[in-house]
A tleap script that builds the chain and sets N, CA, C and O, in Angstrom:
source leaprc.protein.ff14SB
mol = sequence {
  NMET THR ILE GLN GLU ALA VAL SER ILE LEU
  MET LEU SER PRO PHE TYR PHE LYS MET SER
  PRO ALA GLU ARG LYS LYS LEU VAL GLN GLU
  TYR CYS ASP PHE PHE ASN LYS VAL VAL MET
  PRO GLN ASN GLU SER PRO SER SER LYS CASN
}
set mol.1.N position { 0.861 -1.182 -0.027 }
set mol.1.CA position { -0.011 0.004 0.059 }
set mol.1.C position { 0.922 1.248 0.018 }
set mol.1.O position { 1.916 1.344 0.737 }
set mol.2.N position { 0.550 2.143 -0.830 }
set mol.2.CA position { 1.303 3.386 -0.827 }
set mol.2.C position { 0.769 4.382 0.180 }
set mol.2.O position { -0.353 4.281 0.676 }
set mol.3.N position { 1.624 5.343 0.455 }
set mol.3.CA position { 1.230 6.463 1.423 }
set mol.3.C position { -0.022 7.148 1.005 }
set mol.3.O position { -0.898 7.426 1.825 }
set mol.4.N position { -0.123 7.440 -0.341 }
set mol.4.CA position { -1.282 8.118 -0.873 }
set mol.4.C position { -2.563 7.308 -0.659 }
set mol.4.O position { -3.607 7.853 -0.299 }
set mol.5.N position { -2.461 6.020 -0.885 }
set mol.5.CA position { -3.635 5.133 -0.675 }
set mol.5.C position { -4.062 5.116 0.843 }
set mol.5.O position { -5.246 5.159 1.176 }
set mol.6.N position { -3.102 5.054 1.670 }
set mol.6.CA position { -3.367 5.077 3.125 }
set mol.6.C position { -4.019 6.311 3.541 }
set mol.6.O position { -5.033 6.276 4.239 }
set mol.7.N position { -3.446 7.495 3.114 }
set mol.7.CA position { -4.031 8.770 3.450 }
set mol.7.C position { -5.443 8.888 2.977 }
set mol.7.O position { -6.319 9.349 3.710 }
set mol.8.N position { -5.677 8.469 1.736 }
set mol.8.CA position { -7.062 8.602 1.210 }
set mol.8.C position { -8.071 7.824 2.043 }
set mol.8.O position { -9.212 8.257 2.205 }
set mol.9.N position { -7.638 6.632 2.590 }
set mol.9.CA position { -8.553 5.831 3.431 }
set mol.9.C position { -8.642 6.461 4.768 }
set mol.9.O position { -9.752 6.583 5.287 }
set mol.10.N position { -7.535 6.886 5.392 }
set mol.10.CA position { -7.640 7.460 6.705 }
set mol.10.C position { -8.375 8.810 6.811 }
set mol.10.O position { -8.940 9.154 7.849 }
set mol.11.N position { -8.343 9.549 5.708 }
set mol.11.CA position { -9.087 10.796 5.620 }
set mol.11.C position { -10.583 10.599 5.714 }
set mol.11.O position { -11.306 11.574 5.922 }
set mol.12.N position { -11.046 9.468 5.580 }
set mol.12.CA position { -12.480 9.196 5.748 }
set mol.12.C position { -12.933 9.286 7.159 }
set mol.12.O position { -14.130 9.406 7.420 }
set mol.13.N position { -12.008 9.231 8.086 }
set mol.13.CA position { -12.361 9.339 9.485 }
set mol.13.C position { -12.227 10.736 9.955 }
set mol.13.O position { -11.227 11.378 9.632 }
set mol.14.N position { -13.194 11.282 10.723 }
set mol.14.CA position { -13.059 12.617 11.249 }
set mol.14.C position { -12.004 12.792 12.291 }
set mol.14.O position { -11.596 13.918 12.578 }
set mol.15.N position { -11.526 11.651 12.897 }
set mol.15.CA position { -10.502 11.689 13.900 }
set mol.15.C position { -9.118 11.950 13.286 }
set mol.15.O position { -8.198 12.386 13.979 }
set mol.16.N position { -8.980 11.679 11.981 }
set mol.16.CA position { -7.730 11.951 11.293 }
set mol.16.C position { -7.399 13.407 11.382 }
set mol.16.O position { -6.245 13.750 11.640 }
set mol.17.N position { -8.334 14.267 11.185 }
set mol.17.CA position { -8.198 15.718 11.101 }
set mol.17.C position { -7.987 16.338 12.514 }
set mol.17.O position { -7.596 17.500 12.623 }
set mol.18.N position { -8.245 15.569 13.575 }
set mol.18.CA position { -8.063 16.069 14.947 }
set mol.18.C position { -6.720 15.778 15.450 }
set mol.18.O position { -6.370 16.224 16.542 }
set mol.19.N position { -5.905 15.027 14.694 }
set mol.19.CA position { -4.541 14.619 15.050 }
set mol.19.C position { -3.543 15.664 14.532 }
set mol.19.O position { -3.791 16.343 13.535 }
set mol.20.N position { -2.430 15.770 15.222 }
set mol.20.CA position { -1.355 16.642 14.800 }
set mol.20.C position { -0.690 16.041 13.560 }
set mol.20.O position { -0.856 14.856 13.269 }
set mol.21.N position { 0.079 16.887 12.818 }
set mol.21.CA position { 0.738 16.338 11.636 }
set mol.21.C position { 1.718 15.212 11.996 }
set mol.21.O position { 1.883 14.276 11.215 }
set mol.22.N position { 2.352 15.286 13.136 }
set mol.22.CA position { 3.275 14.221 13.563 }
set mol.22.C position { 2.514 12.931 13.857 }
set mol.22.O position { 2.949 11.840 13.487 }
set mol.23.N position { 1.401 13.071 14.512 }
set mol.23.CA position { 0.547 11.885 14.817 }
set mol.23.C position { 0.018 11.241 13.529 }
set mol.23.O position { -0.037 10.018 13.394 }
set mol.24.N position { -0.372 12.127 12.578 }
set mol.24.CA position { -0.911 11.637 11.311 }
set mol.24.C position { 0.175 10.825 10.590 }
set mol.24.O position { -0.053 9.718 10.104 }
set mol.25.N position { 1.365 11.435 10.549 }
set mol.25.CA position { 2.500 10.747 9.840 }
set mol.25.C position { 2.779 9.399 10.427 }
set mol.25.O position { 3.032 8.451 9.684 }
set mol.26.N position { 2.742 9.269 11.775 }
set mol.26.CA position { 2.994 8.071 12.477 }
set mol.26.C position { 1.901 6.971 12.107 }
set mol.26.O position { 2.168 5.812 11.790 }
set mol.27.N position { 0.592 7.539 12.200 }
set mol.27.CA position { -0.525 6.728 11.911 }
set mol.27.C position { -0.447 6.091 10.467 }
set mol.27.O position { -0.637 4.891 10.268 }
set mol.28.N position { -0.152 7.002 9.487 }
set mol.28.CA position { -0.055 6.529 8.144 }
set mol.28.C position { 1.056 5.403 7.972 }
set mol.28.O position { 0.855 4.373 7.329 }
set mol.29.N position { 2.219 5.704 8.600 }
set mol.29.CA position { 3.318 4.686 8.518 }
set mol.29.C position { 2.876 3.366 9.140 }
set mol.29.O position { 3.078 2.304 8.550 }
set mol.30.N position { 2.238 3.430 10.403 }
set mol.30.CA position { 1.812 2.171 11.022 }
set mol.30.C position { 0.735 1.452 10.227 }
set mol.30.O position { 0.697 0.222 10.203 }
set mol.31.N position { -0.136 2.203 9.579 }
set mol.31.CA position { -1.194 1.605 8.724 }
set mol.31.C position { -0.587 0.924 7.532 }
set mol.31.O position { -0.969 -0.194 7.186 }
set mol.32.N position { 0.340 1.574 6.912 }
set mol.32.CA position { 0.995 0.927 5.770 }
set mol.32.C position { 1.787 -0.325 6.194 }
set mol.32.O position { 1.722 -1.355 5.524 }
set mol.33.N position { 2.524 -0.232 7.291 }
set mol.33.CA position { 3.289 -1.385 7.734 }
set mol.33.C position { 2.405 -2.540 8.098 }
set mol.33.O position { 2.722 -3.686 7.778 }
set mol.34.N position { 1.282 -2.264 8.771 }
set mol.34.CA position { 0.367 -3.333 9.130 }
set mol.34.C position { -0.282 -3.972 7.932 }
set mol.34.O position { -0.360 -5.197 7.839 }
set mol.35.N position { -0.769 -3.111 6.971 }
set mol.35.CA position { -1.359 -3.637 5.764 }
set mol.35.C position { -0.304 -4.589 5.043 }
set mol.35.O position { -0.587 -5.745 4.726 }
set mol.36.N position { 0.896 -4.024 4.819 }
set mol.36.CA position { 1.854 -4.813 4.047 }
set mol.36.C position { 2.258 -6.055 4.788 }
set mol.36.O position { 2.571 -7.038 4.116 }
set mol.37.N position { 2.287 -6.122 6.136 }
set mol.37.CA position { 2.610 -7.240 6.855 }
set mol.37.C position { 1.502 -8.321 6.866 }
set mol.37.O position { 1.813 -9.507 6.761 }
set mol.38.N position { 0.224 -7.932 6.990 }
set mol.38.CA position { -0.863 -8.783 7.082 }
set mol.38.C position { -1.535 -9.166 5.746 }
set mol.38.O position { -1.814 -10.345 5.531 }
set mol.39.N position { -1.793 -8.228 4.872 }
set mol.39.CA position { -2.613 -8.464 3.636 }
set mol.39.C position { -1.653 -8.925 2.554 }
set mol.39.O position { -1.966 -9.863 1.820 }
set mol.40.N position { -0.582 -8.341 2.443 }
set mol.40.CA position { 0.326 -8.697 1.149 }
set mol.40.C position { 0.776 -10.118 1.239 }
set mol.40.O position { 0.776 -10.787 0.206 }
set mol.41.N position { 1.164 -10.651 2.381 }
set mol.41.CA position { 1.569 -12.078 2.354 }
set mol.41.C position { 0.520 -12.995 1.928 }
set mol.41.O position { 0.808 -14.022 1.314 }
set mol.42.N position { -0.782 -12.658 2.242 }
set mol.42.CA position { -1.901 -13.525 1.927 }
set mol.42.C position { -2.124 -13.500 0.328 }
set mol.42.O position { -2.517 -14.492 -0.286 }
set mol.43.N position { -1.849 -12.333 -0.246 }
set mol.43.CA position { -2.035 -12.227 -1.706 }
set mol.43.C position { -0.975 -12.942 -2.463 }
set mol.43.O position { -1.160 -13.283 -3.632 }
set mol.44.N position { 0.222 -13.198 -1.772 }
set mol.44.CA position { 1.375 -13.877 -2.369 }
set mol.44.C position { 1.377 -15.387 -2.146 }
set mol.44.O position { 2.226 -16.088 -2.696 }
set mol.45.N position { 0.414 -15.912 -1.326 }
set mol.45.CA position { 0.422 -17.328 -0.997 }
set mol.45.C position { 0.093 -18.176 -2.222 }
set mol.45.O position { -0.620 -17.719 -3.115 }
set mol.46.N position { 0.610 -19.420 -2.273 }
set mol.46.CA position { 0.448 -20.281 -3.408 }
set mol.46.C position { -1.054 -20.626 -3.643 }
set mol.46.O position { -1.496 -20.792 -4.780 }
set mol.47.N position { -1.773 -20.720 -2.590 }
set mol.47.CA position { -3.284 -21.060 -2.707 }
set mol.47.C position { -4.008 -19.987 -3.409 }
set mol.47.O position { -4.984 -20.303 -4.089 }
set mol.48.N position { -3.619 -18.669 -3.319 }
set mol.48.CA position { -4.313 -17.561 -3.929 }
set mol.48.C position { -4.006 -17.409 -5.394 }
set mol.48.O position { -4.656 -16.606 -6.064 }
set mol.49.N position { -3.052 -18.137 -5.927 }
set mol.49.CA position { -2.703 -18.117 -7.344 }
set mol.49.C position { -3.549 -19.056 -8.224 }
set mol.49.O position { -3.484 -19.009 -9.452 }
set mol.50.N position { -4.316 -19.880 -7.581 }
set mol.50.CA position { -5.184 -20.798 -8.339 }
set mol.50.C position { -6.353 -20.176 -8.915 }
set mol.50.O position { -7.150 -20.849 -9.571 }
savepdb mol mol.pdb
quit
């Protein structure tokens, strides 16, 4: 997931705009890291290629 994709998703929450820029940056990075750790390996598994 790219940073732009994460921001576009997170901007749907009103809480995103109540955060400081530093908190937003940390949230975006954590969101991307979590997505790439959990979702991407599932997409690369051998069973999903059938």
